[in-house]
C-alpha atoms as an extended CHARMM CRD file, in Angstrom:
* protein
*
        80  EXT
         1         1  MET       CA              0.0000000000        0.0000000000        0.0000000000  PROA      1               0.0000000000
         2         2  CYS       CA              1.2870000000        3.4610000000       -0.7540000000  PROA      2               0.0000000000
         3         3  LEU       CA              0.5110000000        6.7030000000        0.9980000000  PROA      3               0.0000000000
         4         4  ALA       CA              0.2930000000        9.8800000000       -1.0120000000  PROA      4               0.0000000000
         5         5  ILE       CA             -0.1540000000       13.3870000000        0.3260000000  PROA      5               0.0000000000
         6         6  PRO       CA             -1.6910000000       16.3240000000       -1.6010000000  PROA      6               0.0000000000
         7         7  GLY       CA              0.1790000000       19.6010000000       -1.7940000000  PROA      7               0.0000000000
         8         8  LYS       CA              0.1190000000       22.8940000000       -3.6820000000  PROA      8               0.0000000000
         9         9  ILE       CA              2.8960000000       23.8340000000       -6.1050000000  PROA      9               0.0000000000
        10        10  LEU       CA              4.5520000000       27.1100000000       -5.0540000000  PROA      10              0.0000000000
        11        11  GLU       CA              7.5980000000       27.2280000000       -7.3430000000  PROA      11              0.0000000000
        12        12  ILE       CA              8.8370000000       25.2150000000      -10.3170000000  PROA      12              0.0000000000
        13        13  ASN       CA             12.5230000000       24.5840000000      -11.0470000000  PROA      13              0.0000000000
        14        14  GLU       CA             12.9990000000       22.3570000000      -14.1230000000  PROA      14              0.0000000000
        15        15  ASN       CA             12.0930000000       18.8350000000      -12.8920000000  PROA      15              0.0000000000
        16        16  SER       CA             11.3940000000       19.7580000000       -9.2750000000  PROA      16              0.0000000000
        17        17  ALA       CA              8.9630000000       21.9960000000       -7.4490000000  PROA      17              0.0000000000
        18        18  LEU       CA              8.5390000000       23.5210000000       -4.0260000000  PROA      18              0.0000000000
        19        19  VAL       CA              5.2640000000       22.1150000000       -2.7180000000  PROA      19              0.0000000000
        20        20  ASP       CA              3.2560000000       23.3320000000        0.2890000000  PROA      20              0.0000000000
        21        21  PHE       CA              1.6750000000       20.5920000000        2.3920000000  PROA      21              0.0000000000
        22        22  ASP       CA             -0.5670000000       22.7850000000        4.5820000000  PROA      22              0.0000000000
        23        23  GLY       CA              2.3540000000       24.8890000000        5.8040000000  PROA      23              0.0000000000
        24        24  ILE       CA              5.0990000000       22.3010000000        5.4410000000  PROA      24              0.0000000000
        25        25  LYS       CA              7.1820000000       23.0610000000        2.3530000000  PROA      25              0.0000000000
        26        26  GLN       CA              9.3110000000       20.4670000000        0.5820000000  PROA      26              0.0000000000
        27        27  ASN       CA             10.9480000000       20.0460000000       -2.7950000000  PROA      27              0.0000000000
        28        28  VAL       CA              9.5260000000       17.2010000000       -4.8780000000  PROA      28              0.0000000000
        29        29  ILE       CA             10.2980000000       15.7800000000       -8.2840000000  PROA      29              0.0000000000
        30        30  ILE       CA              7.6610000000       16.6730000000      -10.8940000000  PROA      30              0.0000000000
        31        31  ALA       CA              9.0960000000       14.7720000000      -13.8750000000  PROA      31              0.0000000000
        32        32  LEU       CA              6.2430000000       12.2310000000      -13.7700000000  PROA      32              0.0000000000
        33        33  ILE       CA              3.3800000000       14.6810000000      -14.3180000000  PROA      33              0.0000000000
        34        34  GLN       CA              2.4130000000       16.6450000000      -17.4030000000  PROA      34              0.0000000000
        35        35  ASN       CA              2.0580000000       20.4280000000      -17.3970000000  PROA      35              0.0000000000
        36        36  PRO       CA              2.6520000000       21.2230000000      -13.7240000000  PROA      36              0.0000000000
        37        37  GLU       CA              1.6330000000       24.7730000000      -12.8490000000  PROA      37              0.0000000000
        38        38  ILE       CA              2.1790000000       27.0560000000       -9.8880000000  PROA      38              0.0000000000
        39        39  GLY       CA             -0.9600000000       27.0990000000       -7.7420000000  PROA      39              0.0000000000
        40        40  LYS       CA             -2.1040000000       23.6250000000       -8.8230000000  PROA      40              0.0000000000
        41        41  TYR       CA             -2.3030000000       20.6340000000       -6.4850000000  PROA      41              0.0000000000
        42        42  VAL       CA             -0.3930000000       17.3790000000       -6.8650000000  PROA      42              0.0000000000
        43        43  ILE       CA             -0.3840000000       14.0700000000       -5.0350000000  PROA      43              0.0000000000
        44        44  VAL       CA              3.1020000000       13.2620000000       -3.7350000000  PROA      44              0.0000000000
        45        45  HSD       CA              4.4980000000        9.8450000000       -2.8220000000  PROA      45              0.0000000000
        46        46  ALA       CA              8.1040000000        9.2190000000       -1.7660000000  PROA      46              0.0000000000
        47        47  GLY       CA              9.2100000000       12.6480000000       -2.9860000000  PROA      47              0.0000000000
        48        48  TYR       CA              7.6030000000       12.3530000000       -6.4370000000  PROA      48              0.0000000000
        49        49  ALA       CA              4.5030000000       14.1730000000       -7.6570000000  PROA      49              0.0000000000
        50        50  ILE       CA              2.5300000000       11.3130000000       -9.1990000000  PROA      50              0.0000000000
        51        51  GLU       CA             -0.7470000000       12.9550000000      -10.2150000000  PROA      51              0.0000000000
        52        52  MET       CA             -2.4720000000       16.3220000000      -10.5520000000  PROA      52              0.0000000000
        53        53  MET       CA             -5.4730000000       16.9170000000       -8.2880000000  PROA      53              0.0000000000
        54        54  ASN       CA             -8.2040000000       19.5500000000       -8.2630000000  PROA      54              0.0000000000
        55        55  GLU       CA             -8.2620000000       22.0360000000       -5.3880000000  PROA      55              0.0000000000
        56        56  GLU       CA            -11.5270000000       20.8560000000       -3.8500000000  PROA      56              0.0000000000
        57        57  GLU       CA            -10.3950000000       17.2140000000       -3.6500000000  PROA      57              0.0000000000
        58        58  ALA       CA             -7.0030000000       18.3050000000       -2.3130000000  PROA      58              0.0000000000
        59        59  LYS       CA             -8.5430000000       20.3470000000        0.5000000000  PROA      59              0.0000000000
        60        60  VAL       CA            -10.7760000000       17.4300000000        1.5250000000  PROA      60              0.0000000000
        61        61  ALA       CA             -7.7850000000       15.0560000000        1.5210000000  PROA      61              0.0000000000
        62        62  ILE       CA             -5.6480000000       17.5000000000        3.5230000000  PROA      62              0.0000000000
        63        63  ALA       CA             -8.4110000000       17.8010000000        6.1350000000  PROA      63              0.0000000000
        64        64  GLN       CA             -8.5940000000       13.9960000000        6.3420000000  PROA      64              0.0000000000
        65        65  TRP       CA             -4.8080000000       13.7340000000        6.8030000000  PROA      65              0.0000000000
        66        66  LYS       CA             -4.9460000000       16.3470000000        9.5720000000  PROA      66              0.0000000000
        67        67  GLU       CA             -7.7650000000       14.4740000000       11.2930000000  PROA      67              0.0000000000
        68        68  LEU       CA             -5.8760000000       11.1860000000       11.0400000000  PROA      68              0.0000000000
        69        69  ALA       CA             -2.7210000000       12.7830000000       12.4450000000  PROA      69              0.0000000000
        70        70  GLU       CA             -4.6850000000       14.2870000000       15.3610000000  PROA      70              0.0000000000
        71        71  ASP       CA             -6.4090000000       10.9660000000       16.0950000000  PROA      71              0.0000000000
        72        72  GLN       CA             -3.0080000000        9.2790000000       16.2850000000  PROA      72              0.0000000000
        73        73  ASP       CA             -1.5350000000       12.1670000000       18.3140000000  PROA      73              0.0000000000
        74        74  LEU       CA              0.8950000000       12.9480000000       15.4820000000  PROA      74              0.0000000000
        75        75  ASP       CA              1.9820000000       16.1720000000       13.9210000000  PROA      75              0.0000000000
        76        76  LEU       CA              1.3620000000       16.4730000000       10.1630000000  PROA      76              0.0000000000
        77        77  THR       CA              5.1430000000       16.5060000000        9.7270000000  PROA      77              0.0000000000
        78        78  ASP       CA              5.1780000000       12.9060000000       11.0020000000  PROA      78              0.0000000000
        79        79  VAL       CA              3.2560000000       11.7050000000        7.9430000000  PROA      79              0.0000000000
        80        80  ILE       CA              4.8780000000       13.8420000000        5.2490000000  PROA      80              0.0000000000
């Protein structure tokens, strides 16, 4: 089973991007997705953006991740 976290693209640098995971910013590889754009959401697994995602779905998924982290007494940084 794989876990993938949604995040918003803030900056693009060739094959990588700075992605915001609800306040946690990390660089990820974007070579696997077509037409990445600043402001769009991507699903990230193991440091790779693997799929584009619409904003509404991303916000729902982020809320679910936050709820899961709180239920397990984790910080969101523990799952990213």
